[in-house]
matplotlib code that plots the C-alpha trace (Angstrom):
import matplotlib.pyplot as plt

x = [28.9, 27.8, 24.3, 22.4, 21.9, 18.2, 19.3, 20.4, 16.8, 15.8, 18.5, 17.9, 14.1, 14.9, 17.4, 14.8, 12.0, 14.3, 15.0, 11.6, 10.4, 12.7, 11.9, 9.8, 8.9, 10.0, 13.7, 14.6, 15.5, 15.4, 18.9, 18.1, 16.6, 19.5, 21.8, 19.6, 19.9, 23.8, 23.9, 21.9, 24.1, 27.4, 25.8, 25.1, 28.8, 30.5, 28.3, 28.9, 26.9, 26.3, 25.0, 23.0, 21.2, 20.8, 19.5, 16.9, 15.7, 15.4, 13.3, 11.3, 10.5, 9.7, 7.4, 5.6, 5.1, 3.9, 1.4, -0.2, -0.5, -1.8, -4.7, -5.4, -5.8, -7.9, -10.2, -11.1, -13.3, -16.9, -17.9, -15.7, -16.0, -13.7, -11.1, -10.8, -10.2, -7.6, -5.9, -5.9, -4.5, -1.9, -0.9, -0.8, 1.3, 3.8, 3.9, 4.2, 7.1, 8.8, 8.4, 9.6, 12.7, 13.4, 13.0, 15.2, 18.0, 17.9, 17.9, 20.8, 23.1, 22.3, 23.3, 26.5, 28.3, 30.0, 27.9, 29.4, 30.8, 28.7, 28.6, 30.8]
y = [-20.4, -16.7, -15.9, -13.5, -10.1, -9.0, -5.6, -7.1, -7.9, -4.5, -4.5, -8.1, -7.4, -4.3, -6.4, -9.0, -6.5, -4.8, -7.9, -9.1, -5.7, -5.8, -9.5, -10.0, -13.6, -15.7, -14.4, -10.9, -8.4, -4.7, -3.3, -0.4, -2.4, -4.8, -1.7, -0.7, -4.1, -4.1, -0.9, -2.2, -5.2, -3.1, -1.2, -4.7, -5.3, -2.0, -0.5, 3.1, 5.5, 8.3, 6.2, 4.0, 7.2, 8.3, 5.0, 4.7, 8.4, 7.7, 4.4, 6.4, 9.2, 6.8, 4.8, 8.2, 8.9, 5.2, 5.8, 8.8, 6.7, 3.9, 5.9, 7.7, 4.1, 3.1, 5.9, 5.1, 2.2, 3.3, 0.8, -0.7, -4.4, -7.5, -6.1, -3.0, -4.8, -7.2, -4.2, -2.3, -5.5, -6.4, -2.8, -1.8, -4.7, -3.6, 0.0, -0.9, -3.2, -0.4, 2.1, -0.2, -1.1, 2.4, 3.3, 0.5, 1.5, 5.1, 3.9, 1.5, 3.9, 6.9, 4.9, 6.2, 2.8, 1.5, -1.1, -4.5, -5.7, -7.9, -11.8, -13.2]
z = [-7.2, -6.6, -5.9, -8.2, -6.7, -7.0, -8.0, -11.3, -12.4, -13.7, -16.3, -17.1, -17.4, -19.7, -21.9, -22.5, -23.1, -25.7, -27.3, -27.3, -28.7, -31.5, -32.7, -35.8, -36.8, -38.4, -37.4, -38.0, -35.2, -35.2, -35.2, -33.0, -30.3, -30.3, -29.8, -26.7, -25.3, -25.9, -24.0, -21.2, -21.1, -21.0, -18.2, -16.3, -16.7, -16.3, -13.6, -14.4, -11.8, -14.3, -17.1, -14.7, -13.4, -17.0, -18.2, -15.3, -15.9, -19.7, -19.0, -16.3, -18.9, -21.7, -19.2, -18.5, -22.2, -22.6, -19.7, -21.5, -24.7, -22.8, -21.2, -24.6, -26.0, -23.0, -23.3, -27.1, -25.7, -26.0, -23.0, -20.5, -21.8, -21.6, -24.2, -22.1, -18.9, -20.7, -22.0, -18.6, -16.7, -19.3, -20.1, -16.3, -15.3, -18.0, -17.0, -13.3, -13.9, -16.1, -13.5, -10.8, -12.9, -13.7, -9.9, -8.9, -11.3, -10.1, -6.4, -7.0, -8.7, -6.2, -3.2, -1.6, -1.8, -4.9, -7.0, -7.0, -10.2, -12.4, -12.0, -14.7]

ax = plt.figure().add_subplot(projection="3d")
ax.plot(x, y, z, "-o")
ax.set_aspect("equal")
plt.show()
């Protein structure tokens, strides 16, 4: 049995995030987010360098945009209270994870060596 390479985790994280972002209880999914998850899954399987760099760059740009929106929402609190701290810790953790995932994806596909095929 093959061992799961840790460099696969950013794509898996983004696939799970896209599916969870598109889920609406009791059981309906946003088709656009399912399409995004499908694109990320295809990238995980086929390992195209250009597409990988493009996806990593898009995730980084979207994360930067959400950082600005996050700071704007955080500044709406009149005083730094428990809700502001909860928003800072939760939102900050998600933003850091997104930037790490984007950076790892870009790093992985800009290396000189050919990426390994996905585990099947």
